[in-house]
N, C-alpha and C positions, 0 to 999 in steps of 0.2 A: 504494499499499500505505498501511500502518503505520493509528494509533490513537488512538484518544478518547481524550484529557484522563482524569483522572477528580482534580481539583483537592481540595484538602481530606482527603485522605485524611490521619491522623495519622502522625508523621513513623513511627513502634512498631509500626505494622502495616504498613509498605510490602518488599516484594520488594525484593530486590537483587539483583546481575547477579555473576557470579565475579569480575569485573573492581571491584567496587566500589572495592578498595582500594588498586585502581589509581588509578581516576578522582583520590579523594581527593590520592592524592600529585601528583596531577597539578596540581592547584587549583582544581579542575574546581566548577563553582556546582549545585548538584543542587536539582533539584526532583523532584516527585512527577509521571509521567509514567504512566498505563493500571498504576496498583498497587504501580509499580516506583519506587524513589528512581534516577534518570537524570541524566545532565550535558547540562546546554543551553549550555553553556559552558564552555573554559579561559581560562585569564589572556589570553591572547593575542584574546579578543574576541571575538565572532559572525559581525563586516566579517571579521577577517585568516582563519578555518576557510571561509568561504564561498569566497575569493579559492585559499585554499589548493589545494580541492579542485577551481576551476577551472583553473589554472596547470599544479596538480604532482601531491601525492597525499595527500588527507586518512582519516583512521581514525576508526570509528565502532563504536560499542558497539551493537547488536542484539539482543543476549540476550533479551529482553524476550520477541520474539515467540518463537511457537509453531512449535516442530518436532515432525511427525512423518511415521511413514513407514506404508504399509498395504503387507499380504505377502497374496500368495495371487495365485495365475493369473487370478482375477475382479477383479481387483482396477480394474484400466483403467475395465473397462468399468460393475462396480458406482459409480465418481468419476462417471461422465456420467449418470446416473440423479440428480445433485445439482446439477451445472454441465451451460452448455451452450455446451462449447469440445471439442474434439476433444480423447481422453485413448488413444481406442484405437491412431489410427494415430501418437502419437506415438514418436519412434524413441529407443533406445537411446544415454546422452549427452546428449537433449534435453531444455530446460525452457519449460515454456508460460505466461503471466499465466492465472489462470481464475478464477471467482465463484462464489460460494454462492450461488441465489436462494429466495427465497418463493415463497407461494403466489399471489401477487400481481405477480409479476415485481422484487420490490423484493432490491435485494444485504441478505445476511445477513454477508460477507465477502469482500472477493478474496483471492488465497492465489497463490502460487507453486507449481510442479509440476512434476518435472524425473522423469524415468525412469533411474534409475541403469544402469549398465552388469551385463550380469550377475553379471561377477566381484565387483559391489561390494555386489549386494543383501542378501546375510548380516546388512552394517553398514547400509546406509540404504535399503534394503524394495524393493518391488516400485517406487512413487512415492514419492518423498520431498515434505515439501509442509512448505512453509511459509508462517503466517497473521498475524494479527496480534496484538499482545496483547490488546488489550481483549476479541479474539471469541476467546481463544482453548481458553478452558475451555467453551464452548456451541458454539463447531466439533469440536471432541471428541465433547461426547455430540450435535452432530446427522450425524456419521462414524455413531459405535457403533450409535447410535436405527436407521438409514435402512440403511445396509449392513455393519455390525458381522458381521451373520450372513455374508457371501457374500465377507469379507477381513478378517485381522486389522487392527483401528485401535490403532496403538502408537507413546503419545506421548513424545517423548525429552525430559525434562527435564534429563538428564546432561551434555546438549551446550551449549555457545553459542554467538553469532554474531558476526563479528565482518564489518564489511563493508570493504573498500580503495575509495576512488573516486579517480577523477583520471585527465587525460591521463597520469602518470607513475606510476599502481600496478599493472602492467605491469613495468615495470624493477624497482621493489623487491620483487613478490612473487615472480620471476623470481629471486631472488638464492636467495630459500629453494627451490626448486625451479623448474630451468627447463623443466619441462614443463607452466605454467600458460601459456605464452605459445602453446600452442599449443589455449589454449579460444579461439572466437571469442562474441561475439552469444548470448545464449541457451541457451548449451549447460553440461554442467557435469560434474565426475571426481573420484575421490579420488586423493589425494595425502599423499607423509606431509611434514608442515611441523614444523618448531621440533620433531622429536620424535616426533609426536600424526599416528594417521591423519585428517584431515581431509575433509568435502566441499567442492569451490569450486568456484561456478558466476561465470560472468563477466557478469554482470547485478549489477540497483542500481537506486537511488531517487535519481538527482541527475542524470538525464541523459548522465550522461560516461560514459569509458570507465572497467569495473573489476571487482570479486569481491566477493563474500559466501561467508565460509568459515565454512563449521559445524564446531566445535572443542569434541572433550572439555573440560567444564567445568573439569578441573584442568590441563588443558594451554592453559588462555585466557589466564592472563597471560603464561607464559612466549612464545606467538604475539605477542602485541598486541608485547612487549617488543621480540622481533626485529623487527616490523615498523619500532616507533617509533626504532630506532637506524638505520632505511634512512635516508640524506641526505633521499630525498623526501618523507617522510612525517610531519604532525603530525598529533594528537588534533582529532577534531570533535565537535560535540555536537549535539543536536536541535534546537537553535533554525537554525546553520545547516544541517543537513537539512533541517527545512522551509523553509528561503531557496530551497533548491537544487531539492527538488521542485518548488515552485510555480513557478520559474521554468520549467522542464523541463515543465509543463503535466500533472502525473500529480497523481493524486487522493489523499484522506488520508481514508482509511474512518471515518465518525463525523461527516463535514464534512463533503466533498464528495459523498460518498456515502452511501448509508444504507439501511434498508430501505423507504424511500418512494420512493426512485429504483430507477428500473429503468436497463440498460446498456445500453438506444437514449438515454432522455433525458441519461445521463452521456455519452453520444458512447464508449462501449465496444465498440459493434457490430463494430471492427476485430476482436476479440479472440475472437468467435463466428464458427468456421471451417463454410464450404459444407458439410461431409456433417453439421453438427446443424440447419443450415436449412429451411425448407419446403421437399418437391423432395428433398435431400439424405436419403444412404443410412443415417442414424442422426437425422431428426428429432425436437425434442423429445426425452419421455420425462425432463424434467426439472421440478422445481415451479415455476409461473410461464408455464410455454412458451405454451400459447394469448395470454395479454397479451402479453408480448416480440414473440411471432409479429405478434402484429395492429400493435405497433407498429413492425414492420420493415418491413409491409404497409404501413401508413397511413401512416405518418409519429407521433414523439410530439408531446405539448401544449406539453412546453417543454424546452428545451436549456442541458446545463451547455456554455458558452462562456468565453472569455476576455475580461479588458478590460485596458486600458491609461489609466493617469489620464492627464489632459490638464496640470494641474498639481501640483504636486510634492507634495502631500498625500500621505501612503500611505490607502490605504480599507481598512480593518480587516475582520474578519469578524465577520457581524451587521450590515453599514452596510445600509440600505436602498438599494435604486434603486429610480426613479422615471423617469416621462416628461416631457418639456417640459411638459405637464400638471399634475405633482404628481401623477398617478395611479401608487400602488406596483404595480411589477413586479417586484420579486423581495427575495431578499436576497446580500450577498456571504460567500458561503462558505469563502472563504478569501482570504486579501491581505495586501501587504507593499510595501514601497518596495525592488525589486528589483536586488542589491547588482551584478549584471552588467550587466544591460541599464540600471541605473542610471534608472528611473521606475516608478511605481506598476503594479504589475500585480494582478491579483486573477481571481479565477471566479466566476459564479454561475450560475442557472437565472431563464431570460429563458423568457417565452413566445415560441411559433414566428416570431411575424413584428415581436419586437423583436431576436431572434438572429442578425441578419443582419451579414452583414464588413460593418465601418464605422457601422454603426449605433450612434449617440449615447443617452449614457441619464445618467441624473446621480444619483449617488452623496450621499444625505443625513448630513453630515458638521458637527457642533456649528453647526447651523441655517442652514448653507452647501449649496450645491448644485455640485458637484463635477464637471464635465463628466468622463462614461469613454467610451472607443470598442470598441465589441467587435472585439477582436482573433485571428487563428491562433493559435494555440498548436503545439508550445512558444515562450514567448516567446524563450529559450536555446536553440538547437540544438544538436541533441543528437547527440554524437558516440560512438557507439557502433562496435566493433569487428567487422564482420561477414565471413562465410565468403562 
């Protein structure tokens, strides 16, 4: 998940989240991100915040992301006309990763979809969606244009979104409501937290156990302060969020996936359930189905891979990748020195004949060719709590 940066936006034009004053009070360094002023790090620094999430619990403000609800009996079938994912069979309280596709099979955005329990539908819809900040206006228009006649599409700008991530997240959040401990990975429900009705899912973008919490904007500071008061919890910014998700092998929209990459090339076919594939009961019927089905049958021309650097120098986004003869193969889409894995890690698209495990390619960094090895992802094992 997540979204493209928008550098160079004048500070006066930036949106702020309901936690803006709290970030400043905590000493955050603010940067422009997807049209918002967002905390990139706090005084402890990126490395400490990353470690905090891996070892205890970290609190992220992700209120810049878009929240919408779809209302109506036809909402699930309608949404299936825009995504290659099984929404109709999604059970109450279950969450699923999805993506909007275009006519050529490219990715318009990735998103999370949850079906709230019937008792919570009045507040959170028949389906509750979280989309990326940089795409939320376009996504809303896309939904209204294509399925607005079949269900109500209701943006929820009155709500903030917090992510509490890490192995101790459940201990901290359970003090506010013990019921959250009953959730497992990719499930959700409504809970009263710090005096506010919230929708909580056991999911996230770090590879760790954790929760994403939709909270009324007016209660966001109270909830954030209640969580930060727990001994396990410290604040973390977008810098640590990026290193955590990269170690976890997760795509960042606008970087690792975009409107020119298909879900097959991106290695996201695990999210296309059998019922939506050729031969399935509800196969196709979404934009770009023919292109995606052709790649499912014959394989893609290129593939998103993980890369591990064999030297210590980090390899950043935009770095050219070449073969042993210097022929260009591709470009790094995300890269960093992984704080937990303690080595350079990156993602890139490589031609299928180079996208083989243990295959070596070379990153061109300041006139040098640094060897990198194709490696399975995630680089850091996921630690989700499954049912």
